[in-house]
PASEBA-1860 file (N, C-alpha, C; in nm, 3 decimals):
! residues 254
1> XXXXXXXX> 12.487/6.654/14.210/12.547/6.586/14.325/12.449/6.579/14.442 ~ 12.376/6.690/14.467/12.280/6.692/14.576/12.173/6.585/14.556 ~ 12.123/6.572/14.433/12.021/6.472/14.404/12.077/6.332/14.422 ~ 12.203/6.313/14.387/12.266/6.182/14.401/12.275/6.143/14.548 ~ 12.315/6.237/14.632/12.325/6.212/14.776/12.187/6.181/14.833 ~ 12.088/6.259/14.792/11.952/6.238/14.841/11.901/6.101/14.800 ~ 11.925/6.063/14.674/11.878/5.933/14.626/11.950/5.820/14.699 ~ 12.077/5.839/14.727/12.153/5.736/14.799/12.101/5.718/14.940
9> XXXXXXXX> 12.069/5.827/15.008/12.016/5.815/15.144/11.881/5.745/15.142 ~ 11.797/5.777/15.044/11.667/5.711/15.036/11.684/5.561/15.017 ~ 11.780/5.522/14.934/11.806/5.379/14.913/11.854/5.312/15.041 ~ 11.939/5.379/15.117/11.990/5.323/15.242/11.878/5.310/15.345 ~ 11.790/5.411/15.352/11.676/5.404/15.443/11.589/5.285/15.406 ~ 11.564/5.269/15.278/11.481/5.157/15.232/11.541/5.024/15.271 ~ 11.673/5.011/15.257/11.740/4.887/15.293/11.723/4.853/15.441 ~ 11.733/4.954/15.526/11.720/4.932/15.670/11.583/4.877/15.704
17> XXXXXXXX> 11.479/4.926/15.636/11.342/4.888/15.670/11.292/4.767/15.591 ~ 11.375/4.711/15.504/11.331/4.597/15.425/11.330/4.466/15.504 ~ 11.383/4.468/15.625/11.383/4.348/15.709/11.299/4.374/15.833 ~ 11.166/4.355/15.823/11.078/4.387/15.936/11.115/4.312/16.063 ~ 11.150/4.184/16.051/11.181/4.106/16.171/11.300/4.164/16.244 ~ 11.402/4.202/16.170/11.521/4.259/16.234/11.491/4.396/16.292 ~ 11.416/4.479/16.216/11.387/4.614/16.263/11.304/4.612/16.390 ~ 11.198/4.532/16.392/11.109/4.530/16.508/11.162/4.445/16.622
25> XXXXXXXX> 11.263/4.363/16.593/11.315/4.273/16.696/11.359/4.343/16.823 ~ 11.422/4.459/16.809/11.469/4.532/16.926/11.378/4.644/16.970 ~ 11.259/4.655/16.909/11.173/4.770/16.934/11.031/4.731/16.978 ~ 11.010/4.610/17.019/10.875/4.566/17.052/10.812/4.650/17.163 ~ 10.890/4.682/17.265/10.835/4.761/17.376/10.799/4.901/17.328 ~ 10.881/4.958/17.239/10.858/5.093/17.189/10.737/5.096/17.096 ~ 10.722/4.993/17.014/10.606/4.985/16.926/10.478/4.980/17.009 ~ 10.481/4.906/17.118/10.363/4.897/17.205/10.330/5.033/17.265
33> XXXXXXXX> 10.431/5.104/17.312/10.409/5.238/17.368/10.354/5.333/17.262 ~ 10.411/5.329/17.144/10.367/5.417/17.037/10.224/5.385/16.994 ~ 10.192/5.257/16.985/10.057/5.217/16.946/9.955/5.267/17.047 ~ 9.983/5.247/17.174/9.890/5.291/17.279/9.877/5.443/17.281 ~ 9.987/5.513/17.259/9.985/5.659/17.262/9.907/5.717/17.145 ~ 9.931/5.663/17.025/9.857/5.710/16.907/9.707/5.686/16.926 ~ 9.672/5.570/16.976/9.530/5.540/16.998/9.469/5.637/17.099 ~ 9.541/5.669/17.206/9.492/5.761/17.307/9.479/5.902/17.253
41> XXXXXXXX> 9.579/5.950/17.177/9.574/6.085/17.121/9.461/6.100/17.018 ~ 9.433/5.993/16.946/9.331/5.998/16.842/9.190/5.979/16.897 ~ 9.179/5.939/17.023/9.049/5.900/17.079/8.945/6.011/17.072 ~ 8.986/6.136/17.086/8.889/6.245/17.087/8.871/6.313/16.953 ~ 8.933/6.259/16.848/8.929/6.323/16.717/8.817/6.266/16.630 ~ 8.773/6.346/16.534/8.680/6.300/16.432/8.755/6.293/16.300 ~ 8.755/6.177/16.239/8.830/6.159/16.115/8.764/6.051/16.030 ~ 8.772/6.074/15.899/8.722/5.975/15.803/8.834/5.926/15.712
49> XXXXXXXX> 8.924/6.017/15.672/9.035/5.978/15.585/9.165/5.991/15.663 ~ 9.242/5.883/15.667/9.364/5.875/15.746/9.480/5.831/15.658 ~ 9.594/5.896/15.675/9.718/5.859/15.605/9.823/5.825/15.709 ~ 9.885/5.708/15.695/9.998/5.670/15.780/10.123/5.670/15.693 ~ 10.213/5.765/15.720/10.338/5.779/15.643/10.445/5.692/15.707 ~ 10.507/5.605/15.628/10.605/5.513/15.684/10.536/5.417/15.779 ~ 10.431/5.354/15.730/10.341/5.276/15.816/10.403/5.150/15.873 ~ 10.516/5.104/15.816/10.574/4.979/15.865/10.476/4.864/15.848
57> XXXXXXXX> 10.460/4.785/15.953/10.367/4.672/15.944/10.224/4.711/15.978 ~ 10.199/4.841/15.997/10.064/4.890/16.023/10.016/4.874/16.165 ~ 10.098/4.817/16.250/10.052/4.785/16.385/10.019/4.909/16.468 ~ 10.081/5.023/16.438/10.056/5.144/16.517/9.925/5.211/16.478 ~ 9.894/5.217/16.350/9.776/5.291/16.306/9.652/5.205/16.284 ~ 9.669/5.078/16.249/9.553/4.995/16.215/9.450/4.978/16.327 ~ 9.489/4.990/16.456/9.385/4.985/16.558/9.279/5.095/16.544 ~ 9.306/5.198/16.464/9.211/5.308/16.446/9.113/5.282/16.331
65> XXXXXXXX> 9.139/5.180/16.250/9.054/5.156/16.134/8.916/5.109/16.180 ~ 8.813/5.152/16.106/8.677/5.114/16.141/8.588/5.123/16.019 ~ 8.461/5.096/16.035/8.369/5.094/15.920/8.351/5.229/15.853 ~ 8.375/5.338/15.926/8.353/5.471/15.870/8.483/5.542/15.832 ~ 8.595/5.469/15.834/8.724/5.531/15.804/8.782/5.476/15.675 ~ 8.854/5.562/15.605/8.927/5.523/15.485/9.075/5.543/15.514 ~ 9.152/5.435/15.508/9.292/5.437/15.546/9.384/5.427/15.424 ~ 9.493/5.505/15.425/9.600/5.489/15.327/9.728/5.459/15.403
73> XXXXXXXX> 9.783/5.341/15.378/9.910/5.300/15.439/10.019/5.314/15.334 ~ 10.122/5.394/15.365/10.227/5.424/15.268/10.363/5.391/15.327 ~ 10.446/5.324/15.247/10.581/5.292/15.293/10.672/5.267/15.172 ~ 10.802/5.292/15.192/10.902/5.264/15.088/10.931/5.115/15.078 ~ 10.909/5.042/15.186/10.948/4.901/15.193/10.833/4.809/15.154 ~ 10.852/4.730/15.050/10.751/4.632/15.011/10.736/4.525/15.116 ~ 10.846/4.487/15.183/10.836/4.386/15.288/10.753/4.434/15.406 ~ 10.769/4.562/15.442/10.686/4.618/15.548/10.539/4.619/15.506
81> XXXXXXXX> 10.513/4.656/15.381/10.376/4.662/15.334/10.313/4.523/15.325 ~ 10.393/4.421/15.296/10.340/4.285/15.296/10.293/4.247/15.436 ~ 10.372/4.287/15.537/10.331/4.263/15.675/10.206/4.343/15.710 ~ 10.198/4.467/15.660/10.081/4.550/15.687/9.955/4.489/15.626 ~ 9.966/4.438/15.503/9.850/4.373/15.438/9.797/4.260/15.525 ~ 9.889/4.183/15.580/9.848/4.069/15.663/9.783/4.114/15.793 ~ 9.812/4.237/15.837/9.758/4.288/15.964/9.627/4.363/15.950 ~ 9.583/4.389/15.826/9.457/4.460/15.806/9.341/4.370/15.848
89> XXXXXXXX> 9.255/4.414/15.939/9.139/4.333/15.977/9.057/4.297/15.853 ~ 9.022/4.170/15.841/8.954/4.123/15.721/8.826/4.200/15.693 ~ 8.752/4.234/15.798/8.624/4.300/15.778/8.639/4.444/15.728 ~ 8.761/4.500/15.738/8.783/4.637/15.693/8.880/4.644/15.575 ~ 8.906/4.532/15.511/9.004/4.527/15.402/8.968/4.626/15.291 ~ 8.839/4.644/15.264/8.797/4.736/15.159/8.817/4.882/15.193 ~ 8.846/4.910/15.319/8.866/5.048/15.364/9.012/5.091/15.362 ~ 9.103/4.998/15.329/9.246/5.025/15.342/9.315/5.019/15.205
97> XXXXXXXX> 9.384/5.128/15.172/9.464/5.136/15.050/9.612/5.123/15.087 ~ 9.685/5.041/15.012/9.828/5.020/15.036/9.907/5.087/14.925 ~ 9.999/5.177/14.960/10.080/5.248/14.860/10.228/5.220/14.882 ~ 10.293/5.159/14.783/10.437/5.138/14.786/10.501/5.252/14.708 ~ 10.513/5.368/14.774/10.563/5.488/14.708/10.645/5.573/14.805 ~ 10.723/5.663/14.748/10.793/5.766/14.825/10.691/5.874/14.859 ~ 10.678/5.907/14.986/10.579/6.006/15.028/10.593/6.137/14.953 ~ 10.716/6.180/14.928/10.737/6.311/14.868/10.690/6.318/14.723
105> XXXXXXXX> 10.675/6.205/14.657/10.630/6.204/14.518/10.503/6.121/14.499 ~ 10.443/6.075/14.606/10.325/5.988/14.597/10.205/6.064/14.541 ~ 10.119/5.989/14.473/9.998/6.047/14.414/9.889/6.062/14.520 ~ 9.890/6.177/14.588/9.797/6.204/14.697/9.733/6.341/14.674 ~ 9.604/6.351/14.700/9.532/6.476/14.673/9.554/6.577/14.786 ~ 9.583/6.702/14.752/9.598/6.806/14.854/9.471/6.823/14.937 ~ 9.491/6.855/15.065/9.382/6.885/15.159/9.275/6.775/15.159 ~ 9.320/6.649/15.163/9.225/6.538/15.153/9.220/6.449/15.278
113> XXXXXXXX> 9.308/6.475/15.376/9.313/6.387/15.493/9.272/6.463/15.620 ~ 9.192/6.393/15.701/9.152/6.447/15.831/9.259/6.422/15.937 ~ 9.333/6.313/15.920/9.434/6.273/16.018/9.552/6.212/15.945 ~ 9.672/6.259/15.977/9.796/6.201/15.925/9.878/6.154/16.043 ~ 9.931/6.033/16.031/10.014/5.973/16.135/10.155/5.955/16.080 ~ 10.253/5.999/16.156/10.392/5.994/16.111/10.480/5.956/16.231 ~ 10.508/5.827/16.245/10.583/5.777/16.359/10.713/5.712/16.312 ~ 10.826/5.757/16.368/10.954/5.697/16.334/11.005/5.732/16.196
121> XXXXXXXX> 10.968/5.850/16.146/11.003/5.886/16.008/11.092/6.010/16.001 ~ 11.067/6.111/16.083/11.135/6.240/16.072/11.287/6.228/16.071 ~ 11.340/6.137/16.151/11.485/6.124/16.162/11.550/6.076/16.032 ~ 11.469/6.016/15.944/11.525/5.951/15.825/11.499/6.028/15.696 ~ 11.428/6.140/15.703/11.393/6.213/15.581/11.513/6.289/15.526 ~ 11.518/6.298/15.394/11.627/6.371/15.329/11.611/6.521/15.351 ~ 11.489/6.571/15.338/11.462/6.715/15.351/11.346/6.735/15.448 ~ 11.371/6.743/15.579/11.264/6.751/15.679/11.167/6.868/15.658
129> XXXXXXXX> 11.217/6.984/15.618/11.129/7.099/15.602/11.030/7.076/15.488 ~ 11.078/7.024/15.375/10.989/6.993/15.264/10.889/6.885/15.303 ~ 10.934/6.792/15.384/10.850/6.683/15.431/10.732/6.737/15.513 ~ 10.760/6.823/15.609/10.653/6.881/15.691/10.562/6.968/15.606 ~ 10.618/7.040/15.511/10.537/7.121/15.422/10.438/7.038/15.342 ~ 10.482/6.921/15.297/10.390/6.834/15.220/10.282/6.776/15.311 ~ 10.317/6.742/15.433/10.215/6.695/15.528/10.106/6.801/15.544 ~ 10.147/6.926/15.566/10.051/7.035/15.584/9.965/7.053/15.460
137> XXXXXXXX> 10.024/7.036/15.342/9.949/7.052/15.218/9.844/6.944/15.200 ~ 9.866/6.826/15.257/9.774/6.714/15.241/9.663/6.714/15.345 ~ 9.684/6.786/15.456/9.582/6.792/15.561/9.472/6.891/15.525 ~ 9.350/6.855/15.563/9.240/6.951/15.554/9.261/7.060/15.659 ~ 9.206/7.177/15.635/9.206/7.281/15.737/9.139/7.227/15.864 ~ 9.206/7.240/15.977/9.154/7.186/16.102/9.185/7.039/16.121 ~ 9.255/6.979/16.025/9.293/6.838/16.037/9.401/6.818/16.141 ~ 9.428/6.692/16.173/9.520/6.659/16.283/9.641/6.581/16.233
145> XXXXXXXX> 9.752/6.604/16.300/9.876/6.531/16.274/9.925/6.471/16.405 ~ 9.953/6.341/16.403/10.021/6.276/16.516/10.160/6.240/16.466 ~ 10.261/6.303/16.525/10.397/6.288/16.476/10.492/6.258/16.592 ~ 10.592/6.178/16.563/10.695/6.144/16.663/10.829/6.199/16.618 ~ 10.905/6.252/16.712/11.043/6.292/16.684/11.125/6.277/16.811 ~ 11.255/6.278/16.793/11.349/6.264/16.904/11.417/6.398/16.931 ~ 11.417/6.441/17.056/11.493/6.560/17.096/11.636/6.516/17.124 ~ 11.720/6.529/17.025/11.857/6.480/17.036/11.945/6.566/17.125
153> XXXXXXXX> 11.894/6.682/17.167/11.976/6.775/17.245/11.928/6.791/17.389 ~ 11.829/6.714/17.427/11.789/6.709/17.568/11.893/6.629/17.645 ~ 11.882/6.628/17.778/11.976/6.549/17.858/11.971/6.402/17.817 ~ 11.849/6.348/17.805/11.835/6.209/17.766/11.887/6.186/17.624 ~ 11.859/6.281/17.534/11.904/6.268/17.396/12.056/6.271/17.384 ~ 12.120/6.358/17.461/12.266/6.364/17.457/12.328/6.237/17.515 ~ 12.265/6.184/17.621/12.315/6.060/17.680/12.302/5.946/17.581 ~ 12.189/5.936/17.515/12.168/5.831/17.415/12.267/5.843/17.301
161> XXXXXXXX> 12.292/5.964/17.256/12.386/5.984/17.145/12.527/5.945/17.185 ~ 12.563/5.969/17.311/12.697/5.930/17.358/12.715/5.779/17.350 ~ 12.618/5.705/17.404/12.629/5.559/17.401/12.616/5.504/17.259 ~ 12.535/5.570/17.177/12.522/5.528/17.038/12.654/5.547/16.963 ~ 12.722/5.658/16.992/12.851/5.683/16.928/12.953/5.577/16.966 ~ 12.948/5.530/17.091/13.039/5.423/17.132/13.010/5.294/17.056 ~ 12.880/5.261/17.041/12.843/5.140/16.966/12.885/5.150/16.821 ~ 12.876/5.272/16.765/12.907/5.289/16.624/13.057/5.283/16.596
169> XXXXXXXX> 13.140/5.285/16.700/13.283/5.260/16.680/13.305/5.117/16.633 ~ 13.215/5.028/16.673/13.223/4.887/16.634/13.136/4.860/16.512 ~ 13.015/4.914/16.512/12.920/4.892/16.402/12.869/5.028/16.354 ~ 12.936/5.089/16.257/12.896/5.222/16.209/12.753/5.224/16.157 ~ 12.687/5.339/16.174/12.551/5.356/16.123/12.553/5.357/15.971 ~ 12.440/5.312/15.912/12.431/5.307/15.766/12.428/5.447/15.707 ~ 12.369/5.541/15.779/12.358/5.678/15.731/12.332/5.768/15.851 ~ 12.365/5.897/15.843/12.337/5.989/15.955/12.189/6.023/15.961
177> XXXXXXXX> 12.133/6.021/16.081/11.993/6.059/16.098/11.984/6.209/16.125 ~ 11.866/6.265/16.105/11.843/6.407/16.133/11.836/6.428/16.284 ~ 11.901/6.533/16.330/11.902/6.564/16.473/11.824/6.694/16.496 ~ 11.725/6.686/16.585/11.643/6.803/16.618/11.647/6.827/16.767 ~ 11.635/6.953/16.805/11.598/6.987/16.942/11.446/7.007/16.943 ~ 11.389/7.010/17.061/11.245/7.034/17.073/11.210/7.168/17.007 ~ 11.290/7.271/17.035/11.262/7.404/16.981/11.269/7.404/16.829 ~ 11.367/7.336/16.773/11.382/7.331/16.627/11.264/7.259/16.562
185> XXXXXXXX> 11.222/7.149/16.623/11.111/7.073/16.568/10.984/7.157/16.566 ~ 10.958/7.231/16.673/10.835/7.307/16.679/10.843/7.436/16.599 ~ 10.960/7.488/16.582/10.974/7.602/16.491/10.937/7.559/16.349 ~ 10.976/7.436/16.314/10.948/7.383/16.181/10.798/7.360/16.159 ~ 10.732/7.291/16.251/10.590/7.261/16.230/10.503/7.386/16.241 ~ 10.540/7.478/16.330/10.464/7.603/16.344/10.470/7.687/16.217 ~ 10.578/7.674/16.143/10.595/7.749/16.019/10.483/7.718/15.920 ~ 10.430/7.597/15.931/10.324/7.555/15.837/10.186/7.556/15.903
193> XXXXXXXX> 10.173/7.623/16.015/10.042/7.637/16.077/10.000/7.519/16.162 ~ 10.092/7.433/16.197/10.062/7.317/16.281/10.084/7.355/16.427 ~ 9.976/7.348/16.505/9.977/7.395/16.643/9.963/7.277/16.740 ~ 10.043/7.278/16.846/10.044/7.170/16.943/9.914/7.166/17.024 ~ 9.855/7.046/17.035/9.738/7.024/17.119/9.775/6.942/17.242 ~ 9.852/6.836/17.222/9.889/6.748/17.332/10.017/6.674/17.295 ~ 10.089/6.625/17.397/10.211/6.551/17.369/10.242/6.453/17.481 ~ 10.319/6.351/17.445/10.369/6.254/17.542/10.520/6.246/17.525
201> XXXXXXXX> 10.592/6.267/17.635/10.738/6.262/17.633/10.783/6.143/17.716 ~ 10.871/6.063/17.658/10.912/5.942/17.728/11.050/5.898/17.679 ~ 11.105/5.798/17.742/11.231/5.741/17.697/11.285/5.639/17.794 ~ 11.346/5.537/17.740/11.414/5.437/17.822/11.551/5.493/17.859 ~ 11.588/5.496/17.987/11.720/5.548/18.025/11.831/5.481/17.945 ~ 11.921/5.561/17.893/12.029/5.509/17.808/12.144/5.459/17.894 ~ 12.119/5.349/17.963/12.219/5.291/18.051/12.265/5.156/17.998 ~ 12.394/5.124/18.011/12.443/4.994/17.965/12.367/4.880/18.033
209> XXXXXXXX> 12.331/4.780/17.956/12.266/4.663/18.013/12.115/4.661/17.998 ~ 12.051/4.780/17.984/11.906/4.782/17.973/11.858/4.714/17.845 ~ 11.941/4.717/17.742/11.903/4.653/17.616/11.895/4.502/17.629 ~ 11.952/4.449/17.737/11.949/4.304/17.759/11.822/4.260/17.830 ~ 11.746/4.356/17.883/11.622/4.323/17.952/11.514/4.282/17.851 ~ 11.415/4.209/17.897/11.304/4.171/17.811/11.225/4.294/17.769 ~ 11.150/4.281/17.659/11.066/4.392/17.614/10.960/4.425/17.718 ~ 10.908/4.325/17.784/10.808/4.347/17.887/10.866/4.432/18.000
217> XXXXXXXX> 10.990/4.403/18.040/11.052/4.479/18.147/11.084/4.622/18.102 ~ 11.131/4.639/17.979/11.161/4.772/17.929/11.033/4.857/17.919 ~ 10.926/4.795/17.877/10.797/4.863/17.872/10.756/4.910/18.012 ~ 10.770/4.823/18.109/10.732/4.857/18.247/10.818/4.971/18.301 ~ 10.946/4.973/18.267/11.034/5.080/18.314/10.988/5.214/18.259 ~ 10.958/5.219/18.129/10.914/5.345/18.067/10.782/5.390/18.129 ~ 10.688/5.298/18.144/10.559/5.337/18.202/10.574/5.382/18.347 ~ 10.662/5.318/18.422/10.684/5.357/18.561/10.744/5.498/18.569
225> XXXXXXXX> 10.838/5.527/18.482/10.905/5.657/18.485/10.816/5.767/18.425 ~ 10.759/5.741/18.308/10.693/5.847/18.231/10.541/5.840/18.227 ~ 10.482/5.732/18.275/10.337/5.723/18.275/10.280/5.708/18.136 ~ 10.166/5.775/18.111/10.098/5.770/17.983/10.075/5.912/17.933 ~ 10.020/5.926/17.813/9.998/6.061/17.761/9.890/6.133/17.839 ~ 9.802/6.060/17.907/9.700/6.123/17.990/9.756/6.169/18.124 ~ 9.865/6.105/18.167/9.929/6.142/18.293/10.080/6.126/18.276 ~ 10.137/6.218/18.202/10.280/6.215/18.170/10.359/6.272/18.288
233> XXXXXXXX> 10.455/6.197/18.337/10.535/6.244/18.451/10.684/6.233/18.420 ~ 10.764/6.299/18.504/10.909/6.301/18.487/10.947/6.338/18.343 ~ 10.881/6.441/18.292/10.902/6.477/18.152/11.040/6.535/18.125 ~ 11.111/6.573/18.231/11.247/6.622/18.212/11.337/6.510/18.161 ~ 11.296/6.384/18.188/11.374/6.272/18.137/11.295/6.204/18.027 ~ 11.346/6.208/17.908/11.280/6.147/17.794/11.317/6.220/17.668 ~ 11.365/6.149/17.569/11.406/6.212/17.444/11.302/6.199/17.334 ~ 11.203/6.110/17.355/11.103/6.084/17.252/10.977/6.165/17.277
241> XXXXXXXX> 10.925/6.226/17.172/10.799/6.300/17.177/10.702/6.241/17.076 ~ 10.580/6.218/17.120/10.470/6.188/17.029/10.368/6.299/17.049 ~ 10.342/6.374/16.943/10.264/6.497/16.956/10.140/6.495/16.869 ~ 10.034/6.553/16.921/9.912/6.577/16.845/9.907/6.725/16.811 ~ 9.897/6.755/16.681/9.891/6.892/16.634/9.768/6.910/16.545 ~ 9.722/7.032/16.535/9.611/7.062/16.445/9.656/7.170/16.347 ~ 9.599/7.167/16.227/9.641/7.258/16.122/9.550/7.381/16.117 ~ 9.614/7.497/16.128/9.545/7.625/16.107/9.631/7.705/16.010
249> XXXXXX> 9.594/7.702/15.884/9.677/7.767/15.782/9.688/7.918/15.801 ~ 9.594/7.978/15.871/9.600/8.123/15.892/9.714/8.161/15.985 ~ 9.770/8.063/16.058/9.875/8.091/16.155/10.012/8.050/16.104 ~ 10.020/7.994/15.986/10.149/7.957/15.929/10.219/8.076/15.867 ~ 10.351/8.067/15.852/10.429/8.177/15.797/10.466/8.153/15.652 ~ 10.426/8.036/15.599/10.460/8.007/15.461/10.352/8.057/15.366
END
């Protein structure tokens, strides 16, 4: 029964992401913020092999591709991967591998990546602890992880969940997402020796009517309130975290 439930959730997650236009339609401002943040966090790192888990259309990680990097883009959705293929810079096409596989069972070599990127994925995983454990297993010692998660129990997170619950009275969610607090998320990653280096906390205020604003205006509101990862302000308000962590297996408890 447990396997059946897990397989059903994976199928529902896949269905949600099979329509890139619909998925990204309401998230353009957030994708821009995430892309800029990932690029900024990665700016001081040295990496040759990169894995993007749940890469979507590749727009967040592909700005990092270059002549000396080897990229693996992985996603459950073939439609997302088709969009990612189209977004790969032609001059670096030979440096990018596309994998249409489930991350938890994908054919990937242990301790083979210098940098793993995981944006917009944690909330949808069937088994978050196993997921983080596999990430740690694939990273080289001293490798880096850029990961995003939502603090569902912060003030902003609770406010967002309240308004989301009201919307779901009319349009129920396809499946329940994983809910983490900041403390729970970091207890999980620390268990596998992943240590925080830097983070950016942000969020669009969960107020009625803001969803009707243009993406450009929503982007400006977030930047005005929260700044950038180099100068993050008003961090008490914001449910979204994008974090840079490094792997030190000697400090993990597993």
